[in-house]
C-alpha positions as CSV (number, residue, x, y, z in Angstrom):
1,X,-68.5,-30.4,-38.8
2,X,-69.8,-27.1,-39.9
3,X,-71.7,-26.5,-43.1
4,X,-71.4,-23.3,-45.2
5,X,-74.7,-21.3,-44.9
6,X,-75.9,-20.2,-48.4
7,X,-78.9,-18.4,-47.1
8,X,-77.2,-15.0,-46.8
9,X,-76.1,-15.2,-50.4
10,X,-79.6,-16.1,-51.6
11,X,-81.0,-13.2,-49.5
12,X,-78.7,-10.7,-51.1
13,X,-79.7,-11.9,-54.6
14,X,-83.3,-11.7,-53.6
15,X,-83.0,-8.1,-52.3
16,X,-81.2,-7.1,-55.5
17,X,-84.0,-8.5,-57.6
18,X,-86.5,-6.6,-55.5
19,X,-84.8,-3.3,-56.2
20,X,-84.6,-4.0,-59.9
21,X,-88.2,-5.0,-60.0
22,X,-89.2,-1.8,-58.1
23,X,-87.8,0.4,-60.8
24,X,-90.3,-1.0,-63.3
25,X,-93.4,-1.4,-61.1
26,X,-95.8,1.0,-59.3
27,X,-95.5,2.0,-55.7
28,X,-98.5,-0.1,-54.8
29,X,-96.9,-3.2,-56.3
30,X,-93.7,-2.5,-54.4
31,X,-95.5,-2.3,-51.1
32,X,-97.1,-5.7,-51.7
33,X,-93.7,-7.1,-52.5
34,X,-92.3,-5.7,-49.3
35,X,-95.2,-7.1,-47.3
36,X,-94.5,-10.6,-48.7
37,X,-90.8,-10.2,-47.8
38,X,-91.7,-9.2,-44.3
39,X,-93.9,-12.3,-44.0
40,X,-91.0,-14.6,-45.0
41,X,-88.7,-12.9,-42.4
42,X,-91.2,-13.8,-39.6
43,X,-91.6,-17.4,-40.6
44,X,-89.1,-18.5,-38.0
45,X,-91.0,-16.7,-35.3
46,X,-94.2,-18.4,-36.4
47,X,-92.4,-21.8,-36.3
48,X,-91.2,-21.0,-32.8
49,X,-94.8,-20.1,-31.8
50,X,-96.2,-23.2,-33.3
51,X,-93.9,-25.3,-31.0
52,X,-95.7,-23.9,-28.0
53,X,-99.2,-24.5,-29.5
54,X,-98.5,-28.3,-29.9
55,X,-100.0,-30.8,-27.5
56,X,-97.6,-33.0,-25.7
57,X,-98.7,-35.9,-27.9
58,X,-97.9,-33.9,-31.0
59,X,-94.5,-32.9,-29.4
60,X,-93.8,-36.6,-28.8
61,X,-94.4,-37.5,-32.4
62,X,-92.5,-34.5,-33.7
63,X,-89.5,-35.3,-31.5
64,X,-89.6,-38.9,-32.4
65,X,-89.3,-38.0,-36.1
66,X,-86.4,-35.6,-35.2
67,X,-84.6,-38.4,-33.3
68,X,-85.1,-40.8,-36.2
69,X,-83.8,-38.2,-38.7
70,X,-80.8,-37.6,-36.4
71,X,-79.9,-41.3,-36.3
72,X,-80.3,-41.6,-40.1
73,X,-78.1,-38.5,-40.6
74,X,-75.4,-40.1,-38.4
75,X,-75.0,-43.0,-40.8
76,X,-75.4,-41.0,-44.0
77,X,-73.3,-38.0,-43.2
78,X,-70.0,-39.5,-44.5
79,X,-71.5,-39.3,-48.0
80,X,-71.7,-35.6,-47.5
81,X,-68.3,-35.1,-46.0
82,X,-65.9,-32.6,-47.6
83,X,-62.1,-32.2,-47.6
84,X,-61.9,-31.0,-44.0
85,X,-64.1,-33.8,-42.7
86,X,-62.0,-36.5,-44.5
87,X,-58.8,-34.8,-43.1
88,X,-60.3,-35.2,-39.6
89,X,-61.0,-38.8,-40.2
90,X,-57.4,-39.3,-41.4
91,X,-56.2,-37.7,-38.2
92,X,-58.3,-40.0,-36.0
93,X,-57.0,-43.1,-37.9
94,X,-53.4,-41.9,-37.7
95,X,-53.7,-41.1,-34.0
96,X,-55.2,-44.5,-33.3
97,X,-52.4,-46.2,-35.2
98,X,-49.8,-44.5,-33.2
99,X,-51.5,-45.4,-29.9
100,X,-51.7,-49.0,-31.1
101,X,-48.0,-49.2,-30.5
102,X,-48.3,-48.4,-26.8
103,X,-51.6,-50.3,-26.2
104,X,-50.0,-53.1,-24.1
105,X,-47.7,-50.8,-22.1
106,X,-50.6,-48.5,-21.2
107,X,-52.7,-51.5,-20.2
108,X,-50.0,-52.6,-17.7
109,X,-49.9,-49.0,-16.4
110,X,-53.6,-48.6,-15.8
111,X,-54.2,-52.0,-14.3
112,X,-51.3,-51.5,-11.9
113,X,-53.0,-48.2,-10.8
114,X,-56.4,-49.8,-10.2
115,X,-55.8,-50.8,-6.6
116,X,-55.2,-47.1,-5.6
117,X,-58.5,-45.9,-7.1
118,X,-61.5,-45.7,-4.8
119,X,-64.1,-48.3,-5.6
120,X,-66.9,-45.7,-5.7
121,X,-65.2,-44.0,-8.7
122,X,-64.6,-47.3,-10.5
123,X,-68.2,-48.4,-9.9
124,X,-69.6,-45.0,-10.9
125,X,-67.7,-45.2,-14.1
126,X,-68.9,-48.7,-14.9
127,X,-72.6,-47.8,-14.2
128,X,-72.5,-44.5,-16.1
129,X,-71.5,-46.3,-19.3
130,X,-74.2,-49.0,-19.0
131,X,-77.1,-48.8,-21.5
132,X,-79.8,-49.1,-18.7
133,X,-78.5,-46.1,-16.7
134,X,-77.6,-44.1,-19.8
135,X,-81.0,-44.4,-21.4
136,X,-82.6,-43.8,-18.0
137,X,-80.8,-40.4,-17.8
138,X,-81.4,-39.4,-21.4
139,X,-85.1,-40.2,-21.4
140,X,-85.5,-38.4,-18.0
141,X,-84.0,-35.2,-19.5
142,X,-86.4,-35.5,-22.5
143,X,-89.4,-36.3,-20.3
144,X,-88.6,-33.1,-18.3
145,X,-88.7,-31.1,-21.5
146,X,-91.9,-32.7,-22.6
147,X,-93.7,-32.2,-19.3
148,X,-92.6,-28.5,-19.0
149,X,-93.0,-27.9,-22.8
150,X,-89.5,-26.4,-22.7
151,X,-88.2,-26.6,-26.3
152,X,-84.5,-26.3,-25.3
153,X,-84.7,-29.2,-22.9
154,X,-86.7,-31.2,-25.4
155,X,-84.1,-30.6,-28.1
156,X,-81.3,-31.6,-25.7
157,X,-83.2,-34.8,-24.9
158,X,-83.6,-35.6,-28.6
159,X,-79.9,-35.0,-29.2
160,X,-79.0,-37.3,-26.3
161,X,-81.4,-40.1,-27.4
162,X,-80.5,-40.0,-31.1
163,X,-76.7,-39.8,-30.4
164,X,-76.8,-42.7,-27.9
165,X,-78.9,-44.8,-30.3
166,X,-76.6,-44.2,-33.2
167,X,-73.5,-44.8,-31.2
168,X,-74.9,-47.8,-29.4
169,X,-75.9,-49.6,-32.7
170,X,-72.5,-48.8,-34.2
171,X,-70.5,-50.1,-31.3
172,X,-72.6,-53.3,-31.0
173,X,-72.1,-54.2,-34.7
174,X,-68.5,-53.2,-34.7
175,X,-67.6,-55.3,-31.7
176,X,-68.9,-58.4,-33.2
177,X,-67.5,-57.8,-36.7
178,X,-64.0,-56.7,-35.6
179,X,-63.7,-59.4,-32.8
180,X,-60.7,-57.8,-31.0
181,X,-59.5,-59.7,-28.0
182,X,-59.8,-57.9,-24.6
183,X,-56.7,-57.5,-22.5
184,X,-58.1,-60.0,-20.0
185,X,-57.7,-62.8,-22.6
186,X,-53.9,-62.2,-22.4
187,X,-53.6,-62.8,-26.2
188,X,-52.2,-59.3,-27.0
189,X,-53.6,-56.2,-28.6
190,X,-53.3,-57.6,-32.1
191,X,-55.4,-60.7,-31.6
192,X,-58.7,-60.9,-33.5
193,X,-61.5,-63.3,-34.1
194,X,-63.6,-61.6,-36.7
195,X,-67.4,-62.0,-36.4
196,X,-67.1,-63.6,-32.9
197,X,-69.9,-63.9,-30.5
198,X,-67.6,-64.4,-27.5
199,X,-67.6,-61.5,-25.0
200,X,-63.8,-61.8,-24.6
201,X,-63.5,-60.7,-28.3
202,X,-65.7,-57.7,-28.1
203,X,-63.0,-55.1,-27.2
204,X,-63.2,-52.7,-30.1
205,X,-64.5,-50.1,-29.7
206,X,-65.5,-49.4,-26.0
207,X,-69.2,-49.2,-25.6
208,X,-68.9,-47.7,-22.2
209,X,-66.7,-44.9,-23.6
210,X,-69.1,-44.2,-26.5
211,X,-72.3,-44.0,-24.3
212,X,-70.8,-42.1,-21.4
213,X,-68.9,-39.5,-23.4
214,X,-71.8,-39.1,-25.9
215,X,-74.0,-38.1,-23.0
216,X,-71.4,-35.8,-21.5
217,X,-70.6,-34.1,-24.8
218,X,-74.2,-33.6,-25.8
219,X,-75.0,-32.0,-22.4
220,X,-71.9,-29.9,-22.4
221,X,-72.9,-28.4,-25.8
222,X,-75.8,-26.7,-24.0
223,X,-73.4,-24.5,-21.9
224,X,-71.1,-21.6,-22.9
225,X,-69.0,-21.6,-19.7
226,X,-65.7,-23.4,-20.3
227,X,-65.4,-24.5,-16.7
228,X,-68.9,-26.1,-16.7
229,X,-68.0,-27.8,-20.0
230,X,-64.7,-29.0,-18.6
231,X,-66.4,-30.4,-15.5
232,X,-69.0,-32.3,-17.6
233,X,-66.2,-33.7,-19.9
234,X,-64.4,-34.9,-16.8
235,X,-67.4,-36.8,-15.6
236,X,-67.9,-38.3,-19.1
237,X,-64.3,-39.5,-19.1
238,X,-64.6,-41.4,-15.8
239,X,-66.3,-44.4,-17.5
240,X,-63.7,-44.7,-20.3
241,X,-60.8,-44.6,-17.9
242,X,-62.5,-47.0,-15.5
243,X,-62.5,-49.6,-18.4
244,X,-58.7,-49.2,-18.6
245,X,-58.3,-49.7,-14.8
246,X,-60.3,-52.9,-15.0
247,X,-58.3,-54.2,-18.1
248,X,-61.5,-54.6,-20.1
249,X,-60.3,-52.4,-23.0
250,X,-57.1,-51.3,-24.7
251,X,-56.3,-47.5,-24.9
252,X,-57.2,-47.4,-28.6
253,X,-60.7,-48.9,-27.9
254,X,-61.4,-46.0,-25.5
255,X,-59.8,-43.2,-27.5
256,X,-61.7,-44.2,-30.7
257,X,-64.9,-44.5,-28.7
258,X,-64.6,-40.9,-27.5
259,X,-63.7,-39.7,-31.0
260,X,-66.8,-41.4,-32.4
261,X,-68.9,-39.8,-29.7
262,X,-67.8,-36.3,-30.8
263,X,-68.4,-37.0,-34.5
264,X,-71.8,-38.5,-33.9
265,X,-73.1,-35.8,-31.5
266,X,-71.8,-32.9,-33.7
267,X,-73.3,-34.5,-36.8
268,X,-76.8,-34.9,-35.3
269,X,-76.6,-31.4,-33.7
270,X,-75.8,-29.9,-37.1
271,X,-78.7,-31.8,-38.6
272,X,-81.2,-30.5,-36.0
273,X,-79.9,-26.9,-36.5
274,X,-79.8,-27.0,-40.3
275,X,-83.3,-28.4,-40.5
276,X,-84.5,-25.9,-37.9
277,X,-86.3,-28.6,-36.1
278,X,-86.0,-26.4,-32.9
279,X,-85.9,-22.6,-33.3
280,X,-86.0,-21.4,-29.7
281,X,-84.2,-18.2,-28.7
282,X,-81.0,-19.4,-27.1
283,X,-80.7,-16.2,-25.0
284,X,-84.3,-16.6,-23.8
285,X,-83.6,-20.1,-22.5
286,X,-80.2,-19.5,-21.1
287,X,-79.6,-21.1,-17.7
288,X,-78.2,-18.8,-15.0
289,X,-75.9,-20.4,-12.5
290,X,-75.4,-19.1,-9.0
291,X,-73.2,-20.2,-6.1
292,X,-75.2,-20.8,-3.0
293,X,-73.5,-20.4,0.4
294,X,-75.0,-20.7,3.8
295,X,-74.8,-22.4,7.2
296,X,-73.7,-25.9,6.4
297,X,-74.6,-25.4,2.7
298,X,-72.5,-25.2,-0.4
299,X,-73.9,-25.7,-3.9
300,X,-74.7,-24.5,-7.4
301,X,-78.2,-23.5,-8.3
302,X,-79.4,-23.2,-11.9
303,X,-82.3,-20.9,-12.8
304,X,-84.2,-21.5,-16.0
């Protein structure tokens, strides 16, 4: 969800006032005014420099506040939604309602395909969506940024941690409150036991889908190459599809989980950008990818 940036408008109004003011003041006063304006224009560079002057302990506290602010924003952003945002929500609800009609048929299809899927793919999908593995990966990325004092990697880690936390809490609460029966209960897709503590009635939404695709989507946002993005998305979708193969979730559980992931990650990313919590030069920190070929070797190498 993009927000209209008012700063260019304010900047034009400010420059207009400077010109008007200059007509009535002396040349010396005008020079002082321009010096002040130049100082404001370099504030972002000073903020960027201050990031590198922090100790790792200061970075940890700063990033912790950034993550907390991101989680808070994820739950309060609906209060700031505009027409386009509500239209997007309406589209998600409408799409989920349509898919609800074919939930049982798609469940039969995916469970019948399960035997032909290699076990390593199904197991990888299951593990990637587990909280223990997911948080291990996200915290490792953040730890790398903290150790190297790389602001871009730190920001990516914060985005991952905040998004996974916001999505994890949401799906945990929703599962219990909604109490939708899993396909394995054989009660049908419209069976509910609201506020149930039984695992068999924790189908909606899919926690595996939310955690895995949240991670994939947040990481993919750091790249411009559409092929790399597509590859990361594909990895992130293995876990949601594996839940369909195992009959643990209905199609609507998985689709809504993926949709929530996109909304949460975009919202937190917009928050971090709007608040200018991280002001690194994206071109300076761009990763260069090269294809490495050799005797018995084939791989992709990323240079920071």
